[in-house]
C-alpha positions as CSV (number, residue, x, y, z in Angstrom):
1,M,5.8,0.4,10.7
2,P,5.5,2.9,7.9
3,T,2.4,4.5,7.4
4,I,0.3,5.1,4.2
5,S,0.4,8.9,4.1
6,A,-1.9,8.8,1.0
7,C,-4.1,6.6,-1.1
8,E,-5.4,7.7,-4.5
9,V,-7.4,4.4,-5.1
10,T,-10.7,5.6,-4.0
11,D,-12.5,2.7,-5.0
12,C,-10.7,0.5,-2.6
13,A,-12.9,-0.6,0.2
14,Y,-10.1,0.3,2.9
15,N,-10.0,4.2,1.5
16,A,-11.9,7.0,3.0
17,N,-11.1,10.5,1.9
18,R,-7.9,9.4,0.2
19,Q,-6.4,7.7,3.6
20,C,-6.0,4.1,4.1
21,H,-7.9,2.5,7.0
22,T,-6.7,-0.9,7.2
23,M,-4.4,-2.2,9.8
24,A,-1.6,-2.9,7.3
25,V,-0.9,-3.6,3.8
26,T,1.3,-6.0,1.8
27,V,3.1,-4.5,-1.1
28,G,4.1,-7.3,-3.5
29,G,3.0,-8.9,-6.8
30,P,5.2,-10.0,-9.5
31,E,8.8,-9.5,-8.7
32,T,9.3,-6.0,-10.2
33,C,5.8,-4.6,-9.3
34,A,4.9,-2.8,-6.2
35,R,1.4,-3.7,-6.4
36,C,-0.8,-3.2,-3.1
37,D,-1.7,-6.7,-2.5
38,T,-4.1,-5.7,0.1
39,Y,-6.5,-3.5,-2.3
40,L,-10.0,-4.7,-2.3
41,H,-12.9,-3.5,-4.5
42,A,-16.1,-3.9,-2.6
43,S,-18.9,-2.2,-0.9
44,P,-19.5,-1.2,1.7
45,K,-16.3,0.3,3.0
46,G,-14.2,-1.6,5.6
47,G,-11.3,-1.0,7.9
48,V,-10.9,1.0,10.9
49,S,-12.1,4.4,10.9
50,D,-9.7,6.2,13.2
51,M,-6.7,4.4,12.1
52,T,-4.1,5.3,9.3
53,G,-3.0,2.0,7.4
54,G,0.8,0.9,7.7
55,V,3.0,-1.2,5.6
56,G,3.1,-4.7,7.1
57,A,5.4,-6.5,4.6
58,C,7.0,-5.8,1.4
59,K,7.7,-8.5,-1.1
60,V,9.3,-6.5,-3.8
61,K,13.1,-7.5,-3.4
62,D,14.3,-5.0,-6.0
63,C,12.9,-1.8,-4.0
64,S,15.6,0.0,-2.3
65,F,13.5,0.6,0.7
66,N,13.1,-3.4,1.2
67,S,15.1,-4.6,4.1
68,S,14.4,-8.4,5.0
69,F,10.9,-8.0,3.4
70,E,10.0,-4.9,5.6
71,C,9.5,-1.5,4.4
72,S,12.1,1.2,5.5
73,A,10.4,4.2,4.0
74,P,9.2,6.9,6.6
75,S,5.9,6.5,4.6
76,I,4.4,5.2,1.3
77,K,1.9,6.6,-1.0
78,V,-0.5,4.4,-3.3
79,S,-1.9,5.3,-6.7
80,Q,-3.7,3.6,-9.4
81,H,-1.6,2.1,-12.0
82,Q,-2.8,0.1,-15.1
83,G,-6.0,-0.8,-13.3
84,H,-4.3,-1.8,-9.9
85,A,-2.9,-0.4,-6.7
86,D,0.6,0.4,-6.5
87,C,3.0,1.8,-4.1
88,T,4.3,4.9,-5.8
89,T,7.1,5.2,-3.2
90,F,8.9,2.1,-5.0
91,K,12.6,2.8,-5.9
92,L,14.6,0.4,-7.8
93,R,17.8,-0.4,-6.1
């Protein structure tokens, strides 16, 4: 499972010190949007403190790293984009 090497979305409940601490995220949203569907704005923080998040599924069929709805990138980065969290590793086929 590819890991999330960095997450710049510091207001996410799973983010601590720019690292994702959920077991797995789903990347998806609209067809051409690599939105992190797992993003959660909540307090207090959640997740598993000693775990680095991974990519559980990718619903973005036009991403070159998508293989049968699984991410084949070695790792991904997540950043804020137009008010939501996006996988910035996304690369159009």
